[in-house]
C-alpha positions as CSV (number, residue, x, y, z in Angstrom):
1,M,178.1,-150.7,-7.8
2,F,178.2,-147.2,-9.1
3,S,176.3,-146.2,-12.2
4,A,175.5,-142.8,-14.0
5,S,173.2,-141.7,-16.9
6,F,173.0,-138.2,-18.5
7,L,170.1,-137.3,-20.5
8,Y,169.5,-133.8,-22.3
9,T,166.1,-132.9,-23.7
10,Q,165.0,-129.5,-24.4
11,K,167.8,-127.4,-22.8
12,M,167.4,-129.6,-19.6
13,L,170.1,-131.8,-18.4
14,T,169.0,-134.8,-16.1
15,L,171.8,-136.6,-14.2
16,T,170.9,-140.0,-12.7
17,L,173.2,-141.6,-10.1
18,G,173.2,-145.0,-8.7
19,L,175.2,-145.7,-5.5
20,P,175.7,-148.9,-3.4
21,T,173.5,-148.9,-0.3
22,D,176.7,-148.8,1.9
23,A,177.1,-145.3,0.7
24,L,173.9,-144.1,2.1
25,G,174.6,-141.5,4.9
26,N,178.3,-141.5,3.9
27,T,178.2,-139.6,0.5
28,I,178.4,-135.7,-0.1
29,G,178.9,-134.2,-3.6
30,L,177.6,-131.9,-6.4
31,T,174.5,-133.9,-6.7
32,G,173.5,-133.5,-3.2
33,V,173.9,-135.7,0.2
34,Y,173.1,-139.2,-0.3
35,N,170.8,-139.5,2.9
36,D,167.2,-139.7,1.8
37,N,166.8,-136.0,2.9
38,M,166.2,-133.8,-0.2
39,E,166.4,-130.6,2.2
40,N,169.9,-130.6,2.4
41,D,170.6,-131.6,-1.2
42,F,171.5,-127.8,-2.4
43,R,174.6,-127.5,-0.1
44,Y,177.3,-124.9,-0.7
45,L,180.6,-126.9,-1.5
46,N,182.3,-124.5,1.0
47,G,180.2,-125.6,3.8
48,T,178.2,-122.5,4.5
49,G,174.9,-124.1,4.4
50,T,172.0,-125.0,2.0
51,I,169.3,-123.5,0.1
52,P,165.7,-124.9,0.2
53,I,164.7,-127.3,-2.4
54,S,161.6,-124.9,-3.0
55,S,163.9,-122.3,-4.1
56,S,163.1,-120.3,-7.7
57,E,165.0,-121.7,-10.7
58,R,166.8,-118.2,-10.5
59,R,168.2,-119.1,-7.0
60,I,169.0,-122.5,-7.9
61,F,170.9,-121.4,-11.0
62,E,172.7,-119.0,-8.9
63,W,173.6,-121.7,-6.5
64,A,174.7,-123.9,-9.2
65,K,177.1,-121.3,-10.4
66,T,178.9,-121.5,-7.2
67,C,179.8,-125.1,-7.9
68,M,180.6,-124.6,-11.6
69,Y,183.4,-122.1,-10.5
70,D,184.7,-124.7,-8.1
71,M,184.7,-127.4,-11.0
72,K,187.4,-125.5,-13.0
73,F,189.9,-127.0,-10.6
74,T,188.6,-130.6,-10.3
75,S,186.4,-133.0,-12.6
76,C,184.2,-134.4,-9.8
77,H,183.1,-133.8,-6.3
78,I,182.1,-136.6,-4.3
79,W,183.4,-137.1,-0.8
80,L,182.9,-140.3,1.2
81,I,182.5,-139.3,4.9
C-alpha cells in the first residue's frame, strides 16, 4: 500500500513516503531511489548522475531546482523499473 505525508515547520518541508516492499529495488523518483542505498538518492532526472548526500545545502538546493523545472510539465515523478 502507498502512503504519503507532508509536514511543514519553520520553513522546512518534510515528505514521508511509504511504499510496498515489492517496490524495493524497482522504484526511482524525485524522492530518491528506493533500494536502501542513500548514496544514490540525489539522482538527476536526466540520468547524468548523482550528488553526494553529504553535499552542502546550497548544492542540494541547486540539484532540487533541476527537478523543479521538470515538474512544470508533470505532477509526479515515480518510475517503476
